All heavy atoms as an XYZ file, in Angstrom:
737
protein
N      -5.970     -4.945     13.636
C      -4.689     -4.275     13.534
C      -4.872     -2.945     12.794
O      -5.582     -2.870     11.803
C      -3.713     -5.168     12.778
C      -2.346     -4.579     12.686
S      -1.206     -5.743     11.927
C      -0.608     -4.740     10.613
N      -4.236     -1.918     13.278
C      -4.280     -0.601     12.650
C      -2.940     -0.306     12.007
O      -1.896     -0.481     12.633
C      -4.590      0.479     13.708
O      -5.847      0.177     14.298
C      -4.617      1.851     13.087
N      -2.972      0.154     10.767
C      -1.738      0.528     10.095
C      -1.578      2.040     10.214
O      -2.395      2.801      9.699
C      -1.763      0.104      8.637
C      -0.482      0.430      7.908
S      -0.338     -0.430      6.345
C       0.829     -1.677      6.796
N      -0.545      2.459     10.921
C      -0.264      3.885     11.108
C       0.691      4.363     10.018
O       1.180      3.567      9.204
C       0.388      4.122     12.482
O       1.651      3.439     12.496
C      -0.502      3.626     13.605
N       0.954      5.672     10.020
C       1.896      6.216      9.048
C       3.272      5.584      9.231
O       3.915      5.183      8.253
C       1.994      7.738      9.181
C       2.922      8.360      8.130
C       2.938      9.857      8.211
C       4.011     10.303      9.141
N       4.276     11.730      9.144
N       3.713      5.457     10.484
C       5.036      4.889     10.739
C       5.138      3.432     10.298
O       6.130      3.021      9.690
C       5.409      5.015     12.217
C       5.740      6.435     12.602
O       6.137      7.233     11.753
N       5.564      6.773     13.860
N       4.105      2.648     10.590
C       4.154      1.248     10.175
C       4.068      1.121      8.656
O       4.684      0.228      8.071
C       3.048      0.435     10.854
O       1.776      0.899     10.481
N       3.343      2.045      8.020
C       3.283      2.051      6.557
C       4.648      2.359      5.964
O       5.099      1.689      5.034
C       2.252      3.091      6.069
O       0.975      2.768      6.619
C       2.167      3.136      4.563
N       5.309      3.366      6.515
C       6.644      3.741      6.044
C       7.606      2.572      6.202
O       8.363      2.238      5.284
C       7.158      4.989      6.805
C       8.647      5.197      6.584
C       6.371      6.224      6.383
N       7.578      1.915      7.342
C       8.483      0.784      7.583
C       8.203     -0.371      6.624
O       9.138     -0.985      6.094
C       8.362      0.318      9.023
C       8.947      1.301     10.009
C       8.697      0.889     11.460
O       8.016     -0.092     11.741
N       9.245      1.665     12.381
N       6.943     -0.671      6.388
C       6.600     -1.787      5.501
C       6.978     -1.494      4.054
O       7.515     -2.354      3.363
C       5.108     -2.110      5.610
C       4.672     -3.309      4.821
C       5.340     -4.620      5.231
O       5.820     -4.726      6.380
O       5.388     -5.546      4.395
N       6.725     -0.267      3.593
C       7.129      0.098      2.232
C       8.651      0.073      2.114
O       9.201     -0.417      1.125
C       6.562      1.476      1.834
C       5.045      1.390      1.706
C       7.179      1.976      0.524
C       4.361      2.730      1.516
N       9.343      0.575      3.131
C      10.803      0.538      3.128
C      11.332     -0.884      3.078
O      12.294     -1.187      2.367
N      10.707     -1.770      3.826
C      11.136     -3.170      3.845
C      10.927     -3.822      2.480
O      11.806     -4.518      1.970
C      10.361     -3.937      4.915
C      10.823     -5.383      5.111
C       9.946     -6.138      6.092
N       8.603     -6.366      5.605
C       8.268     -7.281      4.690
N       9.191     -8.031      4.137
N       7.018     -7.426      4.321
N       9.763     -3.550      1.885
C       9.454     -4.196      0.603
C      10.251     -3.629     -0.561
O      10.554     -4.343     -1.513
C       7.968     -4.060      0.286
C       7.091     -4.878      1.200
C       5.656     -4.795      0.770
N       4.789     -5.466      1.725
C       3.539     -5.770      1.482
N       2.991     -5.454      0.325
N       2.815     -6.376      2.397
N      10.561     -2.345     -0.518
C      11.254     -1.705     -1.642
C      12.743     -1.512     -1.398
O      13.473     -1.144     -2.316
C      10.642     -0.324     -1.933
O      10.824      0.514     -0.801
C       9.183     -0.433     -2.308
N      13.168     -1.693     -0.147
C      14.561     -1.451      0.264
C      14.969      0.013      0.094
O      16.135      0.345     -0.059
C      15.518     -2.366     -0.478
C      15.302     -3.812     -0.155
C      16.319     -4.694     -0.751
N      16.027     -6.076     -0.367
C      16.647     -7.100     -0.844
N      17.616     -6.932     -1.725
N      16.335     -8.314     -0.459
N      13.972      0.903      0.118
C      14.254      2.336      0.139
C      14.472      2.762      1.584
O      13.990      2.107      2.517
C      13.083      3.119     -0.451
C      12.800      2.929     -1.932
C      11.477      3.593     -2.309
C      13.932      3.502     -2.773
N      15.155      3.884      1.762
C      15.352      4.410      3.113
C      14.026      4.910      3.658
O      13.222      5.502      2.929
C      16.364      5.554      3.093
C      17.754      5.108      2.694
C      18.687      6.282      2.642
C      20.058      5.823      2.170
N      20.964      6.939      1.962
N      13.812      4.668      4.957
C      12.546      5.075      5.573
C      12.296      6.567      5.440
O      11.163      6.992      5.252
C      12.498      4.649      7.041
C      12.224      3.174      7.199
O      11.882      2.481      6.242
N      12.378      2.675      8.410
N      13.336      7.388      5.533
C      13.128      8.837      5.426
C      12.696      9.226      4.012
O      11.918     10.155      3.838
C      14.361      9.612      5.875
C      15.574      9.451      5.007
C      16.712     10.353      5.501
N      17.869     10.177      4.673
C      18.964      9.538      5.036
N      19.064      9.042      6.243
N      19.976      9.414      4.214
N      13.166      8.496      2.988
C      12.716      8.763      1.619
C      11.253      8.360      1.437
O      10.474      9.068      0.799
C      13.585      8.017      0.604
C      15.019      8.528      0.570
O      15.246      9.695      0.984
O      15.906      7.772      0.148
N      10.891      7.223      2.013
C       9.503      6.756      1.940
C       8.592      7.733      2.675
O       7.515      8.083      2.193
C       9.365      5.333      2.521
C       7.906      4.909      2.572
C      10.186      4.338      1.710
N       9.016      8.200      3.850
C       8.217      9.131      4.633
C       8.015     10.439      3.868
O       6.910     10.979      3.836
C       8.865      9.409      5.981
C       8.034     10.324      6.850
C       8.611     10.490      8.247
O       9.540      9.794      8.626
N       8.050     11.398      9.006
N       9.060     10.961      3.245
C       8.949     12.185      2.455
C       7.964     11.996      1.302
O       7.113     12.854      1.039
C      10.319     12.608      1.917
C      10.342     13.843      1.024
C       9.854     15.070      1.788
C      11.746     14.083      0.491
N       8.047     10.864      0.628
C       7.140     10.575     -0.475
C       5.700     10.500      0.020
O       4.794     11.078     -0.572
C       7.539      9.251     -1.147
C       6.708      8.853     -2.346
S       5.115      8.065     -2.038
C       5.520      6.747     -0.943
N       5.479      9.821      1.137
C       4.139      9.660      1.678
C       3.550     11.002      2.114
O       2.389     11.312      1.821
C       4.171      8.675      2.849
C       2.835      8.245      3.428
C       1.984      7.567      2.370
C       3.057      7.318      4.605
N       4.349     11.821      2.793
C       3.878     13.141      3.220
C       3.572     14.042      2.022
O       2.595     14.786      2.030
C       4.902     13.792      4.144
C       4.977     13.108      5.501
C       6.120     13.594      6.371
O       6.961     14.390      5.891
O       6.193     13.147      7.539
N       4.393     13.956      0.977
C       4.158     14.741     -0.233
C       2.884     14.278     -0.933
O       2.088     15.092     -1.413
C       5.360     14.630     -1.192
O       6.542     15.047     -0.504
C       5.165     15.490     -2.428
N       2.656     12.978     -0.965
C       1.447     12.423     -1.561
C       0.201     12.932     -0.846
O      -0.767     13.360     -1.492
C       1.501     10.896     -1.492
C       0.335     10.135     -2.093
C       0.282     10.332     -3.598
C       0.460      8.668     -1.749
N       0.230     12.952      0.467
C      -0.905     13.458      1.240
C      -1.116     14.943      0.961
O      -2.258     15.397      0.809
C      -0.702     13.187      2.750
C      -1.740     13.922      3.582
C      -0.750     11.691      3.031
N      -0.043     15.721      0.859
C      -0.170     17.150      0.537
C      -0.810     17.361     -0.828
O      -1.699     18.200     -0.982
C       1.205     17.827      0.546
C       1.771     18.100      1.902
C       3.156     18.732      1.812
O       3.472     19.384      0.786
O       3.927     18.568      2.777
N      -0.361     16.601     -1.833
C      -0.895     16.731     -3.190
C      -2.373     16.374     -3.210
O      -3.192     17.086     -3.801
C      -0.095     15.841     -4.171
C      -0.790     15.732     -5.519
C       1.318     16.380     -4.335
N      -2.751     15.278     -2.552
C      -4.154     14.873     -2.500
C      -4.994     15.907     -1.770
O      -6.100     16.222     -2.192
C      -4.302     13.528     -1.816
C      -3.845     12.368     -2.643
C      -3.418     12.394     -3.940
C      -3.763     11.010     -2.233
N      -3.075     11.135     -4.345
C      -3.282     10.265     -3.322
C      -4.042     10.354     -1.048
C      -3.089      8.896     -3.258
C      -3.845      8.990     -0.982
C      -3.378      8.265     -2.080
N      -4.471     16.443     -0.664
C      -5.208     17.446      0.106
C      -5.463     18.686     -0.739
O      -6.586     19.214     -0.764
C      -4.438     17.819      1.384
O      -4.265     16.640      2.174
C      -5.168     18.872      2.188
N      -4.458     19.156     -1.453
C      -4.623     20.326     -2.320
C      -5.680     20.061     -3.389
O      -6.509     20.927     -3.678
C      -3.294     20.699     -2.971
C      -2.288     21.294     -2.011
C      -0.905     21.458     -2.629
O      -0.751     21.263     -3.851
O       0.031     21.775     -1.872
N      -5.657     18.877     -3.967
C      -6.632     18.534     -4.999
C      -8.056     18.542     -4.442
O      -8.970     19.080     -5.048
C      -6.308     17.156     -5.602
C      -7.233     16.735     -6.721
C      -7.136     17.619     -7.952
O      -6.104     18.298     -8.163
O      -8.121     17.634     -8.717
N      -8.245     17.969     -3.258
C      -9.570     17.920     -2.650
C     -10.044     19.309     -2.227
O     -11.215     19.649     -2.404
C      -9.575     16.962     -1.459
C      -9.371     15.485     -1.821
C      -9.137     14.666     -0.561
C     -10.524     14.942     -2.620
N      -9.154     20.131     -1.685
C      -9.515     21.494     -1.280
C      -9.950     22.318     -2.495
O     -10.860     23.135     -2.413
C      -8.336     22.168     -0.539
C      -8.541     23.668     -0.417
C      -8.153     21.542      0.831
N      -9.327     22.052     -3.638
C      -9.666     22.779     -4.857
C     -10.882     22.190     -5.574
O     -11.183     22.563     -6.702
C      -8.468     22.813     -5.808
C      -7.351     23.668     -5.259
O      -7.597     24.658     -4.585
N      -6.117     23.283     -5.529
N     -11.577     21.262     -4.919
C     -12.792     20.709     -5.495
C     -12.578     19.526     -6.406
O     -13.503     19.080     -7.080
N     -11.372     19.008     -6.438
C     -11.064     17.870     -7.296
C     -11.442     16.543     -6.661
O     -12.160     16.483     -5.660
N     -10.928     15.508     -7.241
C     -11.241     14.145     -6.814
C      -9.969     13.321     -6.914
O      -9.156     13.529     -7.813
C     -12.339     13.649     -7.742
C     -12.507     12.222     -7.899
C     -13.569     11.997     -8.990
N     -13.636     10.602     -9.308
C     -14.737      9.937     -9.492
N     -15.884     10.547     -9.432
N     -14.706      8.666     -9.767
N      -9.792     12.383     -5.983
C      -8.637     11.497     -5.992
C      -9.154     10.091     -6.259
O     -10.026      9.597     -5.546
C      -7.882     11.535     -4.640
C      -6.756     10.523     -4.625
C      -7.362     12.934     -4.362
N      -8.636      9.474     -7.301
C      -9.081      8.132     -7.667
C      -7.868      7.233     -7.850
O      -7.001      7.507     -8.664
C      -9.887      8.188     -8.965
C     -10.450      6.860     -9.371
C     -11.373      6.973    -10.574
O     -11.804      8.091    -10.912
O     -11.656      5.923    -11.167
N      -7.814      6.177     -7.048
C      -6.771      5.172     -7.181
C      -7.425      3.930     -7.769
O      -8.226      3.265     -7.110
C      -6.138      4.843     -5.830
C      -5.428      5.997     -5.147
C      -4.909      5.565     -3.791
C      -4.278      6.486     -5.994
N      -7.095      3.662     -9.002
C      -7.740      2.571     -9.725
C      -7.636      1.260     -8.959
O      -6.578      0.920     -8.422
C      -7.069      2.430    -11.093
C      -7.818      1.559    -12.046
C      -7.226      1.618    -13.448
O      -6.586      2.624    -13.787
O      -7.412      0.652    -14.172
N      -8.716      0.552     -8.881
C      -8.841     -0.738     -8.183
C      -8.663     -0.605     -6.674
O      -8.360     -1.580     -5.999
C      -7.864     -1.783     -8.725
C      -7.975     -1.992    -10.194
N      -9.104     -2.509    -10.778
C      -7.120     -1.721    -11.201
C      -8.921     -2.570    -12.089
N      -7.733     -2.095    -12.373
N      -8.844      0.613     -6.113
C      -8.701      0.784     -4.674
C      -9.804      1.680     -4.119
O     -10.811      1.182     -3.637
C      -7.306      1.311     -4.321
C      -7.016      1.328     -2.850
C      -7.160      0.194     -2.064
C      -6.614      2.490     -2.238
C      -6.905      0.210     -0.707
C      -6.343      2.525     -0.877
C      -6.495      1.383     -0.112
N      -9.627      3.004     -4.169
C     -10.621      3.915     -3.594
C     -10.822      5.151     -4.461
O      -9.990      5.478     -5.306
C     -10.252      4.389     -2.166
C      -8.931      5.138     -2.170
C     -10.263      3.258     -1.181
C      -8.618      5.826     -0.864
N     -11.944      5.832     -4.202
C     -12.236      7.135     -4.796
C     -12.561      8.072     -3.638
O     -13.381      7.747     -2.776
C     -13.441      7.066     -5.755
C     -13.793      8.450     -6.277
C     -13.161      6.102     -6.895
N     -11.893      9.224     -3.591
C     -12.145     10.244     -2.572
C     -12.693     11.463     -3.301
O     -12.077     11.961     -4.235
C     -10.869     10.610     -1.794
C     -10.209      9.365     -1.214
C     -11.195     11.612     -0.687
C      -8.831      9.615     -0.628
N     -13.844     11.917     -2.841
C     -14.567     12.979     -3.528
C     -15.021     14.015     -2.506
O     -15.279     13.673     -1.357
C     -15.801     12.358     -4.183
C     -16.189     13.021     -5.470
O     -15.564     14.018     -5.839
O     -17.131     12.516     -6.101
N     -15.137     15.284     -2.914
C     -15.662     16.333     -2.045
C     -16.955     16.846     -2.667
O     -16.997     17.175     -3.854
C     -14.665     17.499     -1.881
C     -15.272     18.615     -1.056
C     -13.380     17.013     -1.248
N     -18.009     16.892     -1.861
C     -19.295     17.389     -2.329
C     -19.666     18.611     -1.497
O     -19.459     18.626     -0.291
C     -20.368     16.329     -2.180
C     -20.103     15.079     -2.982
C     -21.063     13.963     -2.652
O     -21.767     14.018     -1.652
N     -21.110     12.959     -3.498
N     -20.236     19.625     -2.170
C     -20.715     20.814     -1.480
C     -22.214     20.674     -1.293
O     -22.949     20.408     -2.248
C     -20.400     22.082     -2.280
O     -18.989     22.140     -2.493
C     -20.843     23.324     -1.538
N     -22.670     20.843     -0.046
C     -24.076     20.678      0.295
C     -24.576     21.981      0.895
O     -23.916     22.565      1.747
C     -24.255     19.530      1.312
C     -23.730     18.236      0.707
C     -25.696     19.401      1.744
C     -23.649     17.105      1.688
N     -25.755     22.437      0.444
C     -26.375     23.636      1.018
C     -27.542     23.198      1.883
O     -28.389     22.426      1.446
C     -26.857     24.570     -0.082
C     -25.723     25.230     -0.816
C     -26.201     26.315     -1.751
O     -27.313     26.835     -1.546
O     -25.458     26.634     -2.675
N     -27.592     23.699      3.101
C     -28.669     23.357      4.026
C     -29.129     24.597      4.768
O     -28.367     25.515      5.000
C     -28.194     22.342      5.060
C     -27.928     20.993      4.514
C     -27.689     20.028      5.626
N     -27.345     18.728      5.058
C     -26.654     17.825      5.677
N     -26.211     18.038      6.889
N     -26.398     16.667      5.100
N     -30.378     24.571      5.179
C     -30.899     25.610      6.054
C     -31.382     24.953      7.332
O     -31.986     23.876      7.306
C     -32.064     26.371      5.410
O     -33.073     25.436      5.056
C     -31.624     27.142      4.193
N     -31.106     25.587      8.443
C     -31.560     25.062      9.731
C     -33.063     25.286      9.876
O     -33.782     24.434     10.370
C     -30.807     25.710     10.876
N     -33.534     26.452      9.455
C     -34.968     26.754      9.427
C     -35.209     27.884      8.429
O     -34.288     28.378      7.808
C     -35.513     27.088     10.827
C     -34.855     28.309     11.427
O     -34.600     29.277     10.726
N     -34.573     28.269     12.708
N     -36.451     28.321      8.289
C     -36.785     29.333      7.278
C     -36.134     30.675      7.540
O     -35.908     31.453      6.634
C     -38.283     29.581      7.213
C     -39.115     28.389      7.153
C     -40.563     28.777      7.123
N     -41.033     29.001      8.492
C     -42.214     29.425      8.802
N     -43.066     29.736      7.867
N     -42.582     29.567     10.050
N     -35.854     30.975      8.785
C     -35.340     32.301      9.129
C     -33.838     32.441      8.867
O     -33.341     33.549      8.722
C     -35.642     32.606     10.596
C     -37.116     32.557     10.991
C     -37.256     32.747     12.490
C     -37.902     33.606     10.227
N     -33.150     31.347      8.839
C     -31.700     31.395      8.627
C     -31.368     31.269      7.149
O     -32.082     30.629      6.387
C     -31.024     30.265      9.393
C     -31.143     30.317     10.921
C     -30.527     29.089     11.524
C     -30.483     31.565     11.461
N     -30.274     31.874      6.779
C     -29.847     31.750      5.393
C     -29.218     30.372      5.173
O     -28.909     29.658      6.116
C     -28.831     32.842      5.064
O     -27.707     32.717      5.889
N     -29.030     30.051      3.929
C     -28.445     28.751      3.594
C     -26.980     28.722      4.022
O     -26.266     29.713      3.930
C     -28.538     28.493      2.098
C     -29.936     28.217      1.644
C     -29.943     27.857      0.177
C     -31.347     27.518     -0.266
N     -31.398     27.130     -1.664
N     -26.565     27.559      4.487
C     -25.154     27.367      4.856
C     -24.577     26.295      3.958
O     -25.251     25.333      3.610
C     -25.050     26.934      6.317
C     -25.553     28.037      7.262
C     -25.372     27.668      8.681
N     -23.949     27.612      8.962
C     -23.438     27.128     10.071
N     -24.204     26.660     11.007
N     -22.139     27.104     10.252
N     -23.347     26.473      3.594
C     -22.672     25.510      2.725
C     -21.731     24.648      3.560
O     -20.988     25.145      4.395
C     -21.864     26.230      1.662
C     -22.709     26.955      0.689
C     -21.848     27.574     -0.333
N     -22.337     27.102     -1.626
C     -21.856     27.475     -2.760
N     -20.834     28.284     -2.806
N     -22.363     27.039     -3.878
N     -21.782     23.369      3.281
C     -20.903     22.409      3.936
C     -20.172     21.622      2.857
O     -20.723     21.364      1.796
C     -21.709     21.419      4.792
C     -22.459     22.071      5.915
C     -23.773     22.460      5.752
C     -21.845     22.285      7.128
C     -24.471     23.058      6.776
C     -22.528     22.882      8.158
C     -23.849     23.267      7.987
N     -18.955     21.259      3.148
C     -18.204     20.392      2.243
C     -18.072     19.037      2.919
O     -17.645     18.939      4.060
C     -16.848     21.003      1.931
C     -17.021     22.303      1.139
C     -15.744     22.976      0.889
N     -15.157     22.375     -0.301
C     -13.982     22.721     -0.776
N     -13.269     23.622     -0.167
N     -13.512     22.157     -1.855
N     -18.463     18.032      2.201
C     -18.478     16.679      2.746
C     -17.541     15.797      1.929
O     -17.555     15.819      0.708
C     -19.906     16.128      2.663
C     -20.044     14.705      3.102
C     -21.489     14.273      3.043
O     -22.390     15.033      3.353
N     -21.710     13.046      2.642
N     -16.737     15.016      2.622
C     -15.825     14.096      1.950
C     -16.492     12.732      1.850
O     -17.035     12.219      2.822
C     -14.496     13.969      2.720
C     -13.778     15.309      2.743
C     -13.621     12.888      2.115
C     -12.524     15.312      3.560
N     -16.435     12.160      0.660
C     -16.979     10.832      0.427
C     -15.831      9.923      0.026
O     -15.057     10.254     -0.872
C     -18.015     10.857     -0.715
O     -19.018     11.818     -0.393
C     -18.638      9.504     -0.915
N     -15.713      8.797      0.701
C     -14.690      7.802      0.371
C     -15.420      6.522     -0.006
O     -16.226      6.009      0.768
C     -13.746      7.546      1.564
C     -12.695      6.507      1.204
C     -13.093      8.844      2.011
N     -15.150      6.050     -1.222
C     -15.793      4.821     -1.701
C     -14.740      3.809     -2.104
O     -13.727      4.159     -2.719
C     -16.667      5.124     -2.920
C     -17.820      6.041     -2.642
C     -18.617      6.265     -3.910
N     -17.732      6.643     -5.011
C     -17.778      7.794     -5.647
N     -18.670      8.683     -5.322
N     -16.954      8.052     -6.617
N     -15.005      2.573     -1.776
C     -14.123      1.489     -2.210
C     -14.452      1.146     -3.656
O     -15.610      1.211     -4.076
C     -14.322      0.272     -1.327
N     -13.439      0.772     -4.412
C     -13.675      0.357     -5.791
C     -14.361     -1.003     -5.802
O     -14.365     -1.738     -4.812
C     -12.350      0.259     -6.548
O     -11.607     -0.847     -6.067
N     -14.915     -1.345     -6.928
C     -15.568     -2.641     -7.062
C     -14.553     -3.764     -6.841
O     -14.850     -4.760     -6.182
C     -16.228     -2.777     -8.430
C     -16.987     -4.079     -8.590
C     -17.621     -4.179     -9.957
C     -18.448     -5.431    -10.142
N     -17.922     -6.646     -9.617
N     -13.353     -3.596     -7.361
C     -12.321     -4.622     -7.199
C     -11.987     -4.832     -5.716
O     -11.843     -5.975     -5.260
C     -11.064     -4.237     -7.977
N     -11.890     -3.751     -4.953
C     -11.598     -3.870     -3.524
C     -12.770     -4.500     -2.787
O     -12.583     -5.387     -1.941
C     -11.262     -2.499     -2.920
C     -10.980     -2.474     -1.418
C      -9.820     -3.393     -1.057
C     -10.708     -1.065     -0.953
N     -13.991     -4.071     -3.104
C     -15.171     -4.677     -2.460
C     -15.230     -6.172     -2.725
O     -15.485     -6.967     -1.823
C     -16.452     -3.995     -2.953
C     -16.673     -2.622     -2.365
C     -18.085     -2.109     -2.640
N     -18.526     -2.253     -4.006
C     -18.414     -1.343     -4.965
N     -17.836     -0.178     -4.682
N     -18.864     -1.552     -6.184
N     -14.986     -6.562     -3.978
C     -15.007     -7.983     -4.321
C     -13.946     -8.754     -3.541
O     -14.199     -9.841     -3.024
C     -14.803     -8.190     -5.819
C     -15.987     -7.714     -6.642
O     -17.075     -7.491     -6.052
O     -15.814     -7.545     -7.871
N     -12.768     -8.188     -3.442
C     -11.674     -8.876     -2.734
C     -11.973     -8.987     -1.234
O     -11.694    -10.010     -0.614
C     -10.368     -8.121     -2.948
C      -9.178     -8.884     -2.510
C      -7.915     -8.371     -3.134
N      -6.803     -9.081     -2.560
C      -5.568     -8.667     -2.601
N      -5.287     -7.526     -3.183
N      -4.613     -9.380     -2.060
N     -12.554     -7.935     -0.641
C     -12.923     -7.976      0.770
C     -14.007     -9.015      1.017
O     -13.981     -9.723      2.032
C     -13.390     -6.606      1.253
C     -12.310     -5.531      1.377
C     -12.958     -4.181      1.631
C     -11.334     -5.872      2.471
N     -14.953     -9.130      0.089
C     -16.039    -10.090      0.252
C     -15.589    -11.527      0.071
O     -16.228    -12.445      0.553
C     -17.201     -9.762     -0.691
C     -17.926     -8.507     -0.243
O     -17.996     -8.214      0.942
N     -18.441     -7.755     -1.200
N     -14.482    -11.743     -0.627
C     -13.915    -13.092     -0.764
C     -13.430    -13.610      0.581
O     -13.452    -14.798      0.839
C     -12.727    -13.090     -1.735
C     -13.088    -12.926     -3.170
C     -11.849    -12.797     -4.044
O     -10.715    -12.924     -3.515
O     -12.016    -12.549     -5.232
N     -12.991    -12.708      1.452
C     -12.410    -13.061      2.742
C     -13.442    -13.557      3.750
O     -13.105    -14.170      4.723
C     -11.669    -11.866      3.341
C     -10.564    -11.313      2.470
C      -9.319    -12.154      2.541
O      -9.010    -12.715      3.571
N      -8.601    -12.255      1.433
N     -14.729    -13.256      3.520
C     -15.746    -13.613      4.510
C     -16.305    -14.985      4.317
O     -16.219    -15.627      3.350
C     -16.916    -12.607      4.491
O     -17.491    -12.562      3.192
C     -16.432    -11.247      4.903
C-alpha cells in the first residue's frame, strides 16, 4: 500500500478531527520549511523516525575536466524505526 499526500491528509483529519484543508495547508507548509532547510545546507531530523541530510560531493569525470559539485540527499531511518520494522519480520 502506498500512502499519498491525499490519503495522509484524510487520515490525519480523521484522527484529529481537523478540517482536511487545514491539514493540507499544514502539510504543504511543512514540506516547504523542510525544503528550504535542506536547500540551505541544513538537516531535518524527526526524533525516533528519520534523518534527512544533504551532502556536497566533488567529482571529476577524468583528468581533463574540472571538478563538478553534486548535492546528494541521504535519508536514514532512526534506530527506533529500524528496530520496530525488524519486529514485524
